[in-house]
C-alpha positions as CSV (number, residue, x, y, z in Angstrom):
1,M,122.3,120.2,99.6
2,T,120.6,118.5,97.0
3,V,123.3,115.9,96.1
4,R,123.3,115.1,99.9
5,R,119.7,114.6,99.8
6,F,119.9,112.4,96.8
7,L,122.5,110.2,98.3
8,Q,120.3,109.9,101.4
9,G,117.4,108.8,99.4
10,D,115.2,111.8,100.0
11,L,114.7,112.4,96.1
12,V,114.2,108.7,95.3
13,S,110.9,109.6,93.3
14,L,112.6,112.1,91.2
15,R,115.7,109.6,90.6
16,V,113.2,106.7,89.6
17,I,111.2,109.1,87.1
18,F,114.5,110.3,85.6
19,S,115.4,106.4,85.0
20,I,112.2,105.5,83.5
21,A,112.5,108.6,81.2
22,L,115.9,107.6,80.4
23,I,114.8,104.0,79.8
24,W,112.1,104.9,77.3
25,L,114.3,107.1,75.5
26,V,117.0,104.2,75.0
27,F,114.6,101.7,73.7
28,E,112.7,104.2,71.6
29,L,116.2,104.9,69.8
30,Q,116.6,101.1,69.4
31,N,113.0,100.7,67.9
32,D,110.6,103.3,67.2
33,R,107.7,101.0,68.2
34,F,108.3,101.3,71.9
35,L,106.5,104.6,72.6
36,S,103.8,103.8,70.3
37,A,100.2,104.0,71.9
38,T,99.7,100.2,71.3
39,N,102.9,99.2,73.1
40,L,102.6,101.7,75.8
41,T,99.1,100.4,76.5
42,N,100.2,96.8,76.2
43,L,103.0,97.7,78.7
44,F,100.6,98.9,81.4
45,L,98.4,95.8,81.0
46,Q,101.6,93.7,81.2
47,I,102.8,95.6,84.6
48,T,99.0,95.4,86.4
49,P,99.4,92.1,88.0
50,V,103.0,92.6,89.3
51,G,102.2,96.0,90.6
52,L,99.1,94.8,92.3
53,I,101.4,92.2,93.9
54,S,104.1,94.7,94.7
55,V,101.8,96.5,96.7
56,G,101.5,94.0,99.2
57,V,105.2,93.4,99.0
58,V,105.8,97.0,100.2
59,L,104.1,96.2,103.5
60,A,106.4,93.6,104.0
61,L,109.6,95.5,103.1
62,L,108.4,98.5,105.3
63,L,108.9,96.0,108.1
64,G,112.1,94.7,107.2
65,E,110.8,91.2,106.1
66,I,110.5,89.5,103.0
67,D,107.7,87.1,101.6
68,L,109.1,84.6,99.0
69,S,105.6,83.0,98.7
70,I,103.8,85.6,96.8
71,G,104.4,84.0,93.4
72,A,102.9,80.7,94.3
73,V,100.1,82.3,96.4
74,S,99.1,84.3,93.3
75,G,98.7,81.2,91.2
76,L,97.1,79.0,94.0
77,A,94.4,82.0,94.8
78,A,93.8,82.4,90.8
79,A,93.3,78.4,90.5
80,V,90.7,78.4,93.4
81,M,88.8,81.5,91.7
82,A,89.1,79.7,88.4
83,V,88.0,76.0,89.6
84,L,85.2,77.4,91.7
85,N,84.0,79.5,88.7
86,V,84.4,77.4,85.8
87,Q,83.9,73.7,87.2
88,H,81.7,74.3,90.1
89,G,79.6,77.1,88.7
90,W,80.1,79.9,91.1
91,D,79.1,83.3,90.8
92,P,82.2,84.9,89.7
93,A,82.1,87.6,92.3
94,L,82.1,84.9,95.1
95,A,84.8,83.1,93.4
96,I,87.0,86.1,93.1
97,L,86.0,86.5,96.6
98,A,87.1,83.0,97.5
99,G,90.6,83.4,95.7
100,V,91.2,86.7,97.6
101,L,90.2,85.0,101.0
102,T,92.6,82.2,100.1
103,G,95.4,84.5,100.1
104,A,94.4,86.5,103.2
105,A,94.3,83.0,105.1
106,I,97.6,82.0,103.9
107,G,99.4,85.2,104.8
108,L,97.6,84.8,108.0
109,A,98.9,81.8,108.9
110,Q,102.5,82.5,107.6
111,G,102.5,85.6,109.8
112,L,101.3,83.9,112.8
113,L,104.1,81.0,112.3
114,F,106.9,83.5,112.1
115,T,105.8,85.8,114.7
116,R,104.8,83.0,117.2
117,F,107.7,80.7,116.8
118,R,110.4,83.5,115.8
119,I,111.3,81.8,112.6
120,P,112.6,84.2,110.0
121,S,110.0,85.2,107.6
122,F,112.1,84.1,104.7
123,V,112.3,80.6,105.9
124,V,108.4,80.4,106.6
125,T,107.5,81.8,103.3
126,L,110.1,79.9,101.4
127,A,108.5,76.8,102.8
128,G,105.1,78.3,101.6
129,L,106.7,78.7,98.0
130,L,107.0,75.1,98.0
131,A,103.7,74.2,99.5
132,W,101.6,76.5,97.8
133,Q,102.9,75.4,94.5
134,G,101.7,71.6,95.5
135,A,98.5,73.0,96.5
136,L,98.2,74.7,93.0
137,L,98.7,71.5,91.2
138,Q,96.4,69.7,93.6
139,V,93.5,72.2,92.9
140,L,94.0,72.1,89.0
141,G,93.9,68.4,89.1
142,N,94.6,66.3,86.3
143,T,93.5,68.6,83.6
144,G,96.5,71.2,84.5
145,T,94.7,74.1,82.9
146,V,91.3,75.9,83.2
147,N,90.2,78.2,80.7
148,L,88.3,81.4,81.7
149,T,85.2,82.1,79.7
150,N,82.9,84.2,82.2
151,S,82.8,87.7,81.0
152,S,82.9,89.0,84.4
153,V,86.3,87.6,85.0
154,V,87.7,88.2,81.7
155,N,86.7,91.7,81.5
156,L,88.7,92.7,84.4
157,A,91.9,92.8,82.3
158,N,90.3,93.2,79.0
159,T,87.9,96.3,79.2
160,F,88.7,99.5,77.6
161,Y,86.7,102.7,78.1
162,S,85.7,105.2,75.3
163,D,87.5,108.5,74.4
164,T,84.6,110.2,76.2
165,V,84.7,108.2,79.7
166,G,88.4,108.7,79.4
167,W,88.4,112.5,79.6
168,I,85.9,112.4,82.3
169,I,87.8,110.2,84.6
170,A,90.8,112.3,84.0
171,A,89.2,115.6,84.9
172,V,87.6,114.0,87.8
173,A,91.2,112.8,89.0
174,I,92.7,116.2,88.5
175,G,89.8,117.8,90.1
176,V,90.0,115.8,93.4
177,Y,94.0,115.8,93.3
178,A,93.5,119.8,93.3
179,L,90.9,119.7,96.1
180,V,93.1,117.4,98.0
181,T,96.1,119.3,97.6
182,L,95.0,122.8,97.7
183,G,92.4,122.2,100.5
184,G,95.4,120.6,102.6
185,H,97.4,123.6,101.9
186,W,94.6,125.9,103.3
187,R,94.0,124.0,106.3
188,R,97.4,123.9,107.5
189,L,97.7,127.6,107.0
190,R,94.9,128.3,109.1
191,T,96.3,126.1,111.6
192,G,99.5,127.7,111.6
193,V,101.4,124.7,110.4
194,T,104.5,125.1,108.2
195,T,103.5,124.1,104.7
196,E,105.1,124.1,101.0
197,P,104.8,127.4,98.9
198,L,101.8,127.6,97.0
199,G,103.6,128.0,93.9
200,L,105.1,124.7,94.2
201,L,101.8,123.1,95.0
202,V,100.4,124.6,91.6
203,L,103.4,123.3,89.7
204,R,102.8,119.8,91.2
205,L,99.1,120.2,90.0
206,A,100.0,121.4,86.6
207,V,102.6,118.4,86.4
208,F,99.7,115.9,87.2
209,A,97.3,117.5,84.7
210,A,99.7,117.3,82.0
211,V,100.8,113.4,82.9
212,A,96.8,112.6,82.9
213,F,96.3,114.6,79.6
214,V,99.2,112.9,77.8
215,A,98.1,109.4,79.3
216,I,94.5,109.8,78.1
217,V,95.6,111.0,74.5
218,I,98.0,107.8,74.3
219,F,95.2,105.4,75.5
220,N,92.6,106.9,73.3
221,S,94.9,106.4,70.3
222,D,94.7,103.0,71.0
223,R,91.9,100.9,72.4
224,G,91.0,103.4,75.2
225,L,91.6,103.7,78.8
226,P,92.1,100.2,80.3
227,L,90.1,99.1,83.5
228,A,93.1,97.3,84.7
229,L,95.3,100.3,85.3
230,L,92.4,102.1,87.1
231,I,92.3,99.0,89.4
232,L,96.0,99.1,89.8
233,L,96.0,103.1,90.6
234,G,93.0,102.4,92.9
235,F,95.0,100.0,94.9
236,V,98.0,102.1,95.1
237,I,96.2,105.1,96.2
238,G,94.1,103.3,98.8
239,F,97.5,101.6,100.3
240,Q,99.2,104.7,100.1
241,L,96.7,106.4,102.1
242,L,96.3,103.6,104.5
243,T,100.1,103.8,105.0
244,T,100.4,107.4,105.4
245,R,97.0,108.6,107.1
246,T,96.0,106.1,109.5
247,T,97.2,104.7,112.7
248,F,98.4,101.5,111.0
249,G,100.5,103.3,108.7
250,R,102.3,105.0,111.6
251,H,102.6,101.9,113.7
252,L,104.1,100.1,110.3
253,F,106.8,102.6,109.9
254,A,107.7,102.8,113.5
255,A,107.9,98.6,113.6
256,G,109.9,98.7,110.5
257,G,112.2,101.4,111.8
258,S,112.9,100.0,115.0
259,A,110.8,97.1,116.5
260,E,112.1,97.5,120.2
261,A,111.6,101.2,120.1
262,A,108.1,100.5,118.7
263,R,107.4,97.9,121.5
264,R,108.3,100.3,124.0
265,A,105.9,102.6,122.7
266,G,103.1,100.4,123.2
267,I,102.7,99.3,119.4
268,R,101.7,95.4,118.9
269,V,104.5,95.0,116.4
270,D,103.6,91.0,116.2
271,G,100.1,92.0,115.3
272,M,101.2,94.6,112.8
273,R,103.4,91.7,111.2
274,V,100.6,89.5,110.9
275,L,98.3,91.9,109.7
276,A,101.1,93.0,106.9
277,F,101.6,89.6,105.8
278,A,97.9,89.0,105.7
279,L,97.5,92.1,103.4
280,C,100.6,91.0,101.5
281,S,99.2,87.6,100.5
282,S,95.8,89.1,99.9
283,M,97.3,91.5,97.2
284,A,99.2,88.6,95.7
285,A,95.7,86.9,95.0
286,V,94.5,90.0,93.7
287,G,97.2,90.1,91.3
288,G,97.1,86.6,90.3
289,I,93.3,86.9,89.7
290,M,94.3,89.9,87.2
291,A,96.9,87.9,85.5
292,A,94.7,85.1,84.9
293,S,92.0,87.4,83.4
294,R,94.7,88.7,81.1
295,L,95.7,85.4,79.9
296,L,92.2,84.0,79.9
297,A,93.4,81.0,81.7
298,V,94.9,79.4,85.0
299,N,97.7,76.7,84.5
300,Q,100.5,74.6,86.5
301,S,102.8,77.6,85.6
302,S,100.7,80.4,86.9
303,G,102.6,82.3,89.6
304,G,105.8,80.9,88.5
305,S,108.6,81.9,86.3
306,D,110.1,85.4,87.4
307,L,107.0,86.8,88.7
308,L,108.4,86.4,92.3
309,L,111.6,88.3,91.3
310,L,109.7,91.2,89.4
311,A,107.4,91.9,92.1
312,I,110.1,92.2,94.9
313,A,112.5,93.9,92.6
314,G,110.3,96.7,91.6
315,P,109.5,98.2,94.9
316,V,113.3,98.0,96.0
317,I,114.2,99.5,92.5
318,A,111.8,102.6,93.3
319,G,113.2,103.2,96.7
320,T,111.4,100.9,99.4
321,S,114.3,100.0,101.7
322,L,115.0,96.3,102.2
323,F,115.9,97.4,105.7
324,G,112.5,98.6,106.8
325,G,111.1,101.8,108.0
326,R,111.4,103.7,104.7
327,G,109.5,103.6,101.5
328,S,106.1,104.4,99.8
329,V,103.4,102.3,98.0
330,W,104.1,104.3,94.9
331,S,107.4,102.4,94.7
332,A,105.1,99.5,93.4
333,L,103.8,101.3,90.6
334,L,107.2,103.0,89.9
335,G,109.1,100.0,90.2
336,A,106.5,97.9,88.1
337,I,107.1,100.7,85.2
338,V,110.8,100.3,85.6
339,I,111.0,96.6,85.4
340,G,108.2,96.3,82.8
341,S,109.8,98.9,80.5
342,I,113.1,97.1,80.6
343,S,111.2,93.7,79.8
344,N,109.1,94.9,77.1
345,G,112.0,97.0,75.6
346,M,114.2,93.7,75.4
347,D,111.2,91.8,74.1
348,L,110.8,94.2,71.1
349,L,114.7,94.1,70.5
350,A,114.1,90.0,70.4
351,L,116.9,89.6,73.3
352,E,117.2,86.2,74.5
353,S,115.8,85.2,78.0
354,S,119.3,84.8,79.1
355,V,119.9,88.3,78.9
356,K,116.8,89.7,80.1
357,F,117.3,87.8,83.2
358,M,121.0,89.2,83.7
359,V,119.8,92.7,82.8
360,T,117.1,92.5,85.5
361,G,119.3,91.1,88.2
362,G,122.0,93.8,87.4
363,V,119.3,96.5,88.0
364,L,118.3,95.0,90.9
365,L,121.7,94.6,92.5
366,V,122.3,98.4,91.6
367,A,119.1,99.4,93.4
368,V,120.1,97.4,96.5
369,V,123.5,99.2,96.5
370,V,122.0,102.6,96.2
371,D,119.7,101.8,99.1
372,A,122.6,100.7,101.3
373,V,124.7,103.9,100.3
374,A,121.5,106.2,101.2
375,R,121.3,104.4,104.5
376,M,124.9,104.6,105.5
377,H,124.5,108.3,104.4
378,R,121.8,108.9,106.5
379,Q,123.4,107.2,109.6
380,A,126.5,109.4,109.0
381,E,124.1,112.3,109.5
382,G,122.6,110.9,112.6
383,R,119.4,109.6,111.0
384,V,118.0,106.3,110.8
């Protein structure tokens, strides 16, 4: 039974967590600095921009669509924010808002184009990839680089909380998780709804508490709990609730599972697609702004290199299906950890960029094959 569920993809989170543990073990054996507090803190700082962008990518993937413009959009949004703040003296909050709204407007326009004219999303967003790269160069102008100096912007990715604050945040998180988990359990019991055994819920709570405890110990051993990680977790949890606890989320999964069946059920599929792409580009903008905050600058290469590959590969590696209708926003975080761990480990081992690209591409290919195999097994069992 367990093997069958594994093949069908039902235990994908367990599979990914096991993969992360294996990756960390391999790199620690090769370089004993990998699991040091300093390197693990750097790892989570490195994956934050990619993870934020991947949160939006999950929404597109759940519809069975793809957005190839997210890298360029992240760079353009960061450039808009930087130019308005540094060169035009805008308040940092307003400049950041303008950058995020730039992303939202781009996603809205691309979503309307591919739904209105029935153009495949990868074609529209591929054109966007080229167009928004050009817009990035236009916004930056002749200088090519804008250095960020405003503390409100810079501190987004460079703030670390003290030991005491870290423990308080961990305690609050554990308490909230316990209230939500056990409260939901008792509500389902009172209404006669089938629920998980209490022992399993207590075990899950214990694991969560242990992870939070170890994480705080590690971060406090270095610079402290990073604000960037809290921002990433906040968006992941928020979008997870959006996709699992709201009508929007139910319609999103329905449209991704079978667009025709969703239409017959009265769901406005085209509207869902437009909204999902607007949110996807908005999160690309958020990720771009966080990347700029960490690097203290925006330049002509912002949003380029392998950012697009990593942001899409992460959720797929962590179990969000390319075929639509299956996945979780948590895959954005888990996938970013997998991809980031591989990249970070290879950097510590001083491997060449060519090797890094080949290894990352191979991991993505394996993930896609596993996704396809899981889909075939579900279809063989009569499941979508």
